[in-house]
C-alpha positions, -999 to 999 in steps of 0.1 A, spaced: 1 -3 2 12 36 -12 18 52 21 47 80 38 70 61 39 88 72 7 127 74 12 143 105 25 159 129 -8 135 103 -34 114 135 -41 143 160 -46 162 136 -69 128 128 -90 131 161 -99 161 165 -111 154 135 -135 124 152 -141 146 185 -147 173 164 -170 142 148 -192 128 180 -200 155 207 -203 166 171 -236 129 173 -245 111 154 -233 73 173 -215 64 149 -187 26 152 -183 27 135 -144 57 124 -130 60 106 -96 73 78 -72 49 52 -74 47 14 -52 51 -14 -77 33 -42 -58 58 -70 -77 91 -55 -76 86 -44 -38 104 -11 -41 101 21 -54 100 34 -93 96 69 -111 66 71 -128 68 92 -164 34 101 -183 39 116 -215 33 110 -247 61 101 -266 59 70 -250 27 67 -284 50 82 -308 84 67 -307 72 37 -284 81 20 -254 114 -3 -260 128 32 -278 119 56 -255 135 33 -226 170 29 -243 168 69 -252 166 73 -213 193 48 -208 216 65 -231 207 95 -214 220 79 -177 251 64 -197 262 98 -213 254 121 -181 231 138 -185 204 120 -160 210 118 -127 234 90 -117 212 84 -87 184 74 -103 191 41 -126 172 40 -152 159 6 -144 133 22 -114 118 41 -141 85 42 -156 69 56 -184 32 53 -194 11 64 -221 -16 91 -212 -40 69 -228 -37 45 -194 -46 73 -170 -77 92 -169 -74 128 -175 -89 135 -139 -54 118 -127 -35 136 -153 -42 176 -139 -34 160 -107 -16 185 -87 21 174 -62 7 170 -30 -34 166 -41 -54 155 -17 -89 168 -22 -107 163 -58 -137 162 -72 -144 145 -104 -172 159 -127 -195 152 -153 -177 160 -187 -211 167 -203 -238 184 -172 -204 195 -151 -228 182 -125 -204 168 -92 -199 132 -99 -171 122 -70 -156 139 -42 -123 126 -31 -108 129 0 -76 122 13 -41 111 -13 -57 104 -39 -37 75 -53 -34 57 -95 -30 25 -102 -9 23 -132 -10 -14 -139 5 -26 -105 25 6 -97 3 30 -72 10 64 -70 0 90 -48 -10 124 -50 21 134 -18 45 117 -42 41 135 -73 69 160 -85 54 196 -100 58 192 -141 44 216 -165 14 194 -167 7 208 -207 -31 198 -227 -31 172 -246 -10 182 -282 -18 164 -318 0 134 -336 27 158 -354 36 179 -320 44 146 -301 59 130 -330 80 163 -329 88 163 -296 99 125 -302 122 137 -325 136 161 -307 141 142 -280 165 115 -296 184 136 -311 191 152 -279 199 124 -267 219 110 -294 244 139 -297 253 136 -262 254 95 -265 281 105 -296 
């Protein structure tokens, strides 16, 4: 179960990692530490549109190249970074902010409040549970077009390849 037991320094290290990949051109919609049920350990979770543009395997290869080139903090191994598409995350979770603990869910048509959540919100992404208290501040951007995601993918790829060369 996700709790407040995130080890000291993880949020700061995660924020440095997010800043590093943003500098390379990857813009996360959501980032934070999640407890992985299968591995019984903490993983840095990043939700980004370029997951769909370049594919999970190629994206992970680039994250390893960035790590090996020293472009991302060395205290976070690429083995502990898990990347997801925003397509698998409900929209209202993508709008969560760090420390979010009180949120309303509204019907998209009538704008009528359907649910009101109290306490720290938790997202379960295929066995990795991310609590609002463990989120890292990102520059939330509205959904982009297919072509914009492709441009972001190629920019990120070029930047990492240039560093790895």
